[in-house]
N, C-alpha and C positions, 0 to 999 in steps of 0.2 A: 370503153366506159359503160358500165351496167346502168340499169334504170335508176337504181337508188342513188348512185353518185351523180347521175345527170340531173335528177330532181333537186338534189342538194345544191348543185352549181347554179341552176336556174333560180332557186330561192335566194341564194346569196346575191345574185345580180339584181334581182327585183328589190331586195332590201336596200342595196346600195343606191339604186336609182331613186327610190322613194326618199331616202335620206337626202340626196342632192337636190331633189325638187323642193323638199321642205326648206332647205337652207336658202335656195334661190328665192322662194316665196318670202321667207322672212327678211331677206336682204332688200327685196323690192319694196316691201311694206315700210321698212325703215327709211328708204330713200325717198318715197312719196311723202312720208310724213315730214321729213326734213325740208323738202322743197315747199311744201304748203306753208310751213312756218316762216320761211324767208319771204314769200310773196305777200304776206299780210301787211297792210299799211302800218307804219311805225307809230302813228299818232294813237292808234287804238291799243290800249293796254290789255294783254291777255292774262287770264287767271293762271295761277301755278298748275302745271300739268302733272297728272298722276301717272307714274310709270309702272303701275302694278301689272298691267297686261304684258309689258315687255319682260318683266322678271318671270312671269308665269310661262311665257313662250320659251324663254331660255332654259328654264327648269325642265319643260317637257322635251326640249331637244336633247338635253343631257341624258334624260331617262331613256330616250330612244336609242341614243348612241351606246349607253351601257348595256341595254338589252341586246343590241346587235352583237356586241363584243362577247357577251356571255353565251349567246347562242352559238357563235362561231367556235368558241373554245370547246363547248360540249360536243359539237358535231365532229371536231377533229379527234377528240378523245374516243368517241364511239367508233371512228374509222380505224384508230390505232389498235384497239383491243383485239379484233379478229387476227390482225397481222402478228401480234405478240403471242397469241395462243399457238398460231401455226409455227412460229420460230421455236418456241419452247418444246413443242412436240417433236420437231425435227432434231433439236438438240438431244432430247432424251433417247431417240432412236440411234443417234450417232454414238452416245455414251454406251448404250447396250452393245453396239457392235465393237466399240473399243474394249469393253470388259471381256467380251468373248476372245478378242485377240490377245489381251493380257493373260487371261486364264490359260490359253494355249502356251504362251511363253512361260508361265509359271510351271506348268506340268513338265515342260522341257528342262527348266532349271532344276527341278527336283530330281529328275532322272539323271542329270549331269552330276548332281551332288552325291547321289547314291554310288555312282561309278568311281568318283574321285575322293571318297570320304577318308580312306587310309592315307592318301598322299597329303591331304590337308592337315591331318593330325601330325604327320611327320614335319611338315613345314612349320607348324606352330611350335613344336618342340625345339627345332633348330633356331628359330628366331628368338627364343627366350621369353616369349610372352606367356603370362600365367592367366589362369582363370580368375575372374573377379571374386568368386567365393573363396579361392585359396588366399587371396590377398587380405581378406578381412581378419581382424584380430580374433584369436580364440578366447573361450571363456576363462581359461586359466591365466591368460595374459591380462585380462581385465582385472581380475582379482589378485594379481601378483602371485600366482601359484606356479611352482616349478613342475617339471615333468613327473615328479613322484607324486603329485597331487592326484593322479588317477587312481592311486591306491587308497585315498582318504575315505574314511567312512562318512556316511551321511551326517552323523552328529558333528564330526570335526569340521566338515564343510559348512554346516549350519552355524557353528560357532564362529568361523571366520567371517561369514556374512554378517553376523550380529555385531562383531567387533568393528567391522567396516562401517556399519550403520551408526554405531554408538559414537565413534570417534569424530563424527562430523560436528559435535557440539563441544564448545570450549570447556565445559565443566568437567568432562572426562579426561582432559589433559592436565588438570591440576593433580599433582602428586603429593603435595603437602600444603599446609596452611602457613603462609609467611608471617613473620613477626611484624608488628606495626612499626612504621618508621618513626624515629624520635621526633619530638615536637620541640620547637624553640620556646623556652619558658619566658613568660613576661615577668617584669620586675615589679617590686612594690614601690609605692610612693608614700612619702610622709607629708604631703602637702596639707596645709591647715584646712583649706576649704574641702578637700577630699575627706579628711578624717572626720570633720564635723558632719559632712553629708552621710558618711557611713553610720555614724551614731544615730542620725535622724531617720534613717530608713527602718529602724526597728520599731514596730508598732507598739511594742510593750513600753517603749520609752516616749514615743511620740504618737499620740492618738489622733492628731489632726491630719487628715488625708492630704490637704493642700500643702502642708509642710513636707510631708513625705514625697509628694509629687515634685516639689522643688528640689529635694535632695536627689531624687532619681535623675532629674535633668542635669544636675551638677556632676553626678557619677558618669553621665554619658560623655563628658569632656575628657575623662581619664581612661585610657586603654592600658590598665595595669592589672596585676594579679588581684590585689585586694579590692579593686573596683568591680571586677568580674565576680568575685565571691559575694560582695554585697548585692549586686544586681541579681545574682542567682538565688539569693535568699528571698528577695522581693518577688521574683518570678514564680517561686514555688510556694511561698508561705504567706504572703501579704493578704490581709483580709479584703482588700479592694481588687476586684477583677480587672478594673480599668488599669491600675498600677501594674498588675501582673502582666497584662498584655503589653504595656509600654516597656517594661523591663525586658521581655522577650524580644521585642523589636530592636532595642538597643544592643542586646547581646548578638543579634543577627548581624547588625551593622559592624560590630567588631570582627566578625568572621574569623575567629581563632578556634583551634581545635578544642580548647578547654571549655567551650560553651556548648558542645554537642550534647553532652549528657543532660544538661539542664533543659535545653530546648526539647530533647526527646521526652523527658519526664513530664514536661508541660502538656504533651499530647494526651495525657491521661487526666488532665485537670477536670474537676467536676463542672466547670462552666464552659458552655459551648463557645463563647467568644474567645476564651483563652485557648481552647483546643484548636480552633480554626487558625488563630495567630500562630500557634506553635507549628501546625502542619505546613502552613505557608513558609514559615522561616526555615523549617527543616530542609526544604528543597532549594532554598536560596543560598545555603552555605556552599562555598566553592571548594572546600578542601575534600580530600578523599574520604568518603563515608565508610568504605571498607576498613581502612585503618582505624577509624573511630570505633567501629564495632569490635575490632581486634583488641584495642586498648582496654575496653571495658572487660573483655574476656581474660586478658592477661593480668588484670588486677587480682583475680582469684577470689574476689568477694562474692559469695553466693547471693547474698541479699541484694547487692547492687546489680548483679547480673539479672536476677529475677525481676527487679523493678524495671530495668531497661527493657526486658522481653515483654512484660505486661504493657508497658507504654507503646511498644512497637505493635502489639496486637490492637490496641485501641486506635492507633493511627492506620490500621489496615495495611501494615507493611509486611506482615508474615505471609498472608495469602498471596500478595503480589510477588513475593520472593519465590514462591513455588513455580510460578510460570516463568520468572526471570532466570531460572536455572538452565533453561534451554534457549536463552537468548543468544544470538550470534555474536553480540558484542562481549568481549572478554572482560572488560571492566565492570559492566553491569552484572555479568554472571558471578564474578568474584565477590562483589558486594552482597549478593544474595547468599552465596556460600558462607561468608563471614557472619551474617546475621543468623543463619540456621545453625551454624556451629556454636554460636553463643547461646542459642536455645538449648542445644544438647548439653552444653556445659553447665547451664543453669538448671537442668533437670526438667525443663518444660518440653517434653518430647511427645506428648499425647497427640497433638495436632499433626506432627510430622508422620507418626506411624499410621494414623488414620488416612493420611494422603497417600502413603505408600500402598495401603491396601485398597483404597477406593477411588483414587484420582483417575480421571478419564483419559489421561495421556500416559502411555506406558514409558515414554522417555523421561517424564517428570519423576515417575516412580524409581527408575533406575538412577536418575541424578540424585534423588534424596538418599538412596542407599549409598551412593558414592560419597556424599557428605558425611554420612554416619561412619563410613570407613576411614575418611580423612580425619575426623575428630578423634575416633578411637576412645570414646568414653566407656569405661567398663560397665556403667549403669545401664547401657543400652543393650547389653547382651541378653538380658531377660526378655526385652521387647522383641529382639530378633528371634529368639526361640519360640515365643508365642506366635510370632508371624508365620513360622514354619508350620505350625499346627493348623493354620487357617486353611480351610478348603476352598475359599473363594479366590485365592491367588493362583496365577498361572504357573505352569512348570518353569518357564523362563525366569519368572521372578523368584521362584523357590530356589532355583539353582544359583541365582545371583545372591540371595540372602545367605545361602550356605557358604559361598565364597567369602562373603564379608565376615562371617563367624570364624572361618579358618584364618583370615588375616589377623583377627584378634588373638588367636592362639599362637601366632608367630611372634607376638611382642614378648621380649625377654622379661622375665619376672624381676 
């Protein structure tokens, strides 16, 4: 035992003795105080004793014990640190020796591998195991190219890559525009209350707005063809914006395909209240809106088609349709195709060709050209030729425009 450890041991013993003596002193003082209290005559009443000094002594004892414990822990930690440093140093030295041994073994292993390299290759060939790089798929397999694809030119290979990228959107899988599905027609009614209400909805015959309002509420009870026609007249032409909004709400509750055009035209109403009601109602209709757009186009009435397109622009449906062309949902995409095809048939193509030239998404540009190709309206040929003369379009887009023009030439006269 060195001098430092001996000094620490003596100090610990001294602290322990002092603590024991202090406890004995405290115990003796308490005992003497108790005996003094018992010997006093009972007749004499003593005042209430204050035990403040007792609590102070106990607190001092606890502080002394806590200090002794903390001091002991610190001295133990100080003794362990030198031993830990020594053990770490010995471990590092042993690791260095082990690394030297391993390096010798590694050199021997490399020498053995050089000698037996040929025999290892033969054993791998016999076992049938292949290299990991050989088992990975080739580029031609990824893009479904056969062995003759090695002779493909860079342009043909680029075209295959473009086709692979384009076909991921549903819009490019549409080969033609389908006809709208037939609608089950509503019947007419000759009910007296209905016929009277129809007459009272005309403001040229009935100037009182309250009477017309009562007539509109009567029409809401009849889901018939003549009731829808009367409500459509109110929704589009009544002088009261309040009645126009009510008529639109009633037509929306009917939720029949025949109300679509009226609700759409109401989106271009001069009153903001009516436009808002029509916009909300347009998205509450549950039937297929793509068929509704196709029905308007199949009528062949240029005036009605143009009015529908202008109303769609007012409702901000056209700009939304551009981005919906590259939507992953086939139903949403086809609705956008139906609307844009209606625009082309109506002759409202200015916004479409501006987007083909200036849209920030190249996929949207290609999708718009695909819609033009599907519609095959001869009036768009002049726009396509003008687009070819633009210097702002890319070579890829120019080639696509050229293909669309060639598809027009393939149409039989």
